[in-house]
N, C-alpha and C positions, 0 to 999 in steps of 0.2 A: 504494499499500499503506500502510495506516494505522500511525502510530508505536506501537510496542509499549507496553504499559502498564508493564512492568518491563524494565529493561535493566541488566545485571551485567556489568561489566567488571573482569577479573583481580582478582577478590575474595580477599582473604587474612585469616586470622584465627589468629593465633599466641598461644600461652599460654606464659609464662615457667615454667621449672622451678627451683626454688630448693634449697639445701641448705646444711649447715654451720651453726656457730654463730651466724653473722651473716646467714643466709639469703640467701647471694649467688646471683645467677642462675648457674646451671650449665648452662643450655641452653634449648631452646624446643620446644614441640609445636606443629606446623603442622596445626592442626585442618582448616583450610579453606586450600587451597594453590592460588592462581592459577585460580579458576573464573569462566568467562564464559558466559552465556546470556541469552535474552530470553523474555518471555512476553507473549503477545498478550492484547488484551481478550477475555474470555469464554472462555478457554482454560484447560484443566486440564493442568498440567505436573507429571507424576510423578517423583519423585526416589527411586531405590532404592540399596542397598547393604548390605553386613554392618554389623552393630552396630559402633560406633566409627569409621565412615568419614567422619564430620564432617556428616552430613545435618541433624540437629537444629541443630547449632551454626551451620550456614549460614543456617537459617530464622530462628533468632534474630537473626543479624547482619544479615539483610535489613531486618528491622524495627527494627534498632539497639537492641535489647534488650541486644545485646552490641555494643560498638564494634569496627568493622573495623580491622585493622591496616594494610591498604592496599587499594586498589582504588576502584572507582567504583559507586555505586548510584543510578540514575535511574528515579524513579517518577512516571508521569503527566507526563513532559517536565520534571521538576525534579530537579536533583542534590541528593539528601538526605544525601550522604556526610558533609559538614561541618556539617550542620543541629546547632543547640544542643539540648539536652534539651528546652527550653521550646518550641522551634519544632517539634521532632520530635513532641511530645506532640500539636500540633494535626494534624500530617500523620497521625497514627496513627488518626484517624477514619476514614480511608480504607484503613488497612492494619491488618487484625486477626489474631489467631491463635487457633487451636483446639488446645488442649494434649494431650499424650498420655494423662495420667493423670486420668481424671474424678473420682477421689476426692480427690486432692491439689490440683486446680486450682480448687476451689470452697471458700470460706471456710465452715468449719463452723458458725460463730456467726451467720451471717446468713440470713435467709430468701431463698428462691429469687427472689421479686420485687425484693428489694433487690440481690441479686447481678447479676440481668439489668439493672436499671435504673441501677446505678452508672456505666457508661459514659456514658449520657446526662447524668448529673449532672456528671461530670468535664468533659465537653465544653460544657457549659452549654446543652444542647438542651432547648428547651420548659420549661414550668412544670410544677409537680406534677401536676396534672390530666393534662396532655398526656403526661408521662412514664409516669403509670399506665396510660394507655390504651396507649401504645406497648409496654409491658411485656406487657400482656393480649393484644395481637396477636401478639407474638412466641411467647408460650406456646402460642397456637392453631397458629401456623405450624409449630413443631416437634412437634406432636402431643401436647401437654399442655394440662390444663384450667386455668382461671383460679384455681380453688380450690386448686391445687397450688402456686400461687405463694406461698401463706402457710405452706408446708412448709419444713423444714430439709434440707439435702443428704443426711444420713444416712438420711432416710426414703424415699429413692429407690434403684432398682436402678441398676447400672452403665450400662446403655443410657439410662436416663432422665437420668442425671446428664451423659452426654454431648451429650444433647439439650439440656439447660441451657446447657452450655458452647457449643453452636453458637447458641442464641438470644442469649446474651450477645455473641457475635462479631457477629452480624446486627443488633444492635439500633440500631447508629449508621449502618446502611445503607452498609457499606464497599464499595470497589471490588476489593480484594484480600484473600484469606484465606489465610494459611499454615497448612496442616493438618499438624500434627507427630504422624504416627503416630495418627491419632484413633480407630482401631478395634482397635489392637494389644492393648489391655487388656480387650476385650470377649469374650464367647463368640461362637463362629462362628455361632451363630443370630441373634445381635443384629447382628453386624457387617454383614450384607446389608441389614438394616432402615435402619441409620445411613448407608450408602453410598448406598442409594436415596433416602433424605431429603435428603443432600447434593447429589445429581444434580437432584433435583427443585427445590431452592432455587437452585442455579446457574442454572437455566433461567428460573425465576420472577423473580429478582432481578438477572439478568446478571451474575453474580459470576465472578471469576477465581480460580482456586485453585492454590497450589503444594502438592502432596499428597505429603508425605514418608512412606515405608514402607519395611519391609525384606521384606515379602511381595509377590512379583512377580504372585502370582495376584489379590491384592487390587487393585494398581495398574492391572492390565490392564483392568478393568471400568469405569474412571472416567477414565482420562487419555487425552488426545489425543496428546501427545508425552510421552517418557520419557527421563530422564537417569540414567545409571549413575556412581555414585561409588566410588572405591577410594582409601583412605588420604588423604583430603582433596581428591582430585582428580576432575575429570569426565573419565571415559575413553570415554563414548559418549552421543550424544544424537540421537534419531531420533523418527519417528513411531510409534505403537502398533503398527501392522501390520508395519512393517519390523523393529522390535526382536525381535517374537515369531516373525516368519517367517524373517528372515534377519539374525540378530546378527551384528555383524562382530567386536567385540573379544572375545579368549579369556576375558576374565573374564566378560563378558555370556553367552557360550555355556555356561559352567560354571554360573553361576546359573539360567538357563533349564533345563539339564538335570537340575537337582535337584527341580524342580517335580513333585510326584507326578501321575501320569496316571491318571484314573479307569478309563481302558480297559485291562483287565489283559492283553489279547491284543497290545496295541501295544508295539513293540519301539523302544526309544529308548536310545541310548548315553549313559550318564552319565558325566560328566567329573569325576573326583575330583582335587581340588587337592591338591598336596603342601605340607607345612610349614605354619606359622601365619602369621597377617597380621603384617607387620612392625610395630615400634613407630613412632608417628608422630614421637617425639622422635629417632629415628634411622633414617630411611627409606633404602632402598637408592639406590645411584647409578644414573642413568639412569632407565629405566622402573620405577616403583615396585612393578609387578606381576611383574616378570621372574624373581625367585627361584621362583615358584609356577607360572609360565606354562607350558603344554606345547608352545607354539609359539615359545618364545624363540630369537631369532637374536643373534649376537655384539653387534651394534650396541645391542641392548636394555640391555646391561649397563653401558654408559658414556654413552649419549645419551639424554635425556629426550625422548620423542616429542611434537610439537605437537598440540595439540587443533585439528583442521582440519576444514573441510568438504570431503568428498571427492566429494559429489554433492549435488543440491538437497536442502537440509534434512536431510542425513546428516552428522553430525559424529562423529569418531572420534580418539583418541590412541592411534595404534600404528603401529609401524614397518613392519608388514606391508602398510600401505596407502600408504606414502610415495610410490610411483610407480604406484598404480592408481587407476582410476576405477571406480565402481560404478554400475551401470545403475538407473534408477527404475522399471524394469518389475515 
């Protein structure tokens, strides 16, 4: 078995909360709390969860746009956790990001050809003629014309701007792209176009994606495996088929039950969660989900469940499966 492209071990990211006249530390927010997973080459790993669960923070921490508090990030066989900013800048040639907001992620003062070509300049790739040719190729790859490279971002629609963001990420020929909710700001009719484009590009360029989203129906069509996060923690990680056909964690079950079913005659029980998502600055003892869990048992209130593999490639953090094994049928 080949070595995974990305391996994350016990990743944590905490933010201090401060108050008072002297802005003393009053606590901390555990945005990402002890998350572990790996990503194979050529794989699409979907990451889903409610807003505020730490998905985007984790994505930025993986690329060290935000420094991790603890844990280990191994990319392409190299431990990048302690890399200096200068050394990390070189590594980011192989680790790119597509941002959520296609309006805010592009510099309004620069023409599109400059926006797409800037990563080439930063990494010292090619001369001016070669960079111009590469930008032209990327515009064509994402379905834009060479003439459109001379326009400014405000002259494009939301879908076209996201295509520009994709071209900018692809221009340095990376191995891994972290996609931070790349279609959530787009109309539904445009979302499918961008998803199809990303899937075609993955196959053409042998890319690996970490696809972050809060919409389970979007993730289903592009991911090979899916990880579910709740309050900064990974609660389930398994294949696309297993997650949608046989979800294990009660939180995953509730998320799936809320997806609208186009078949009006089909009957499906909807699981309504009680209460609000707890504050990450003051998470509950034991399992973070237990105050809202319909299957809560006494141990959940005091003991945090381990994120463990209960059958091949099926991971879950839930006391309901502490002494059970799940078949792979």
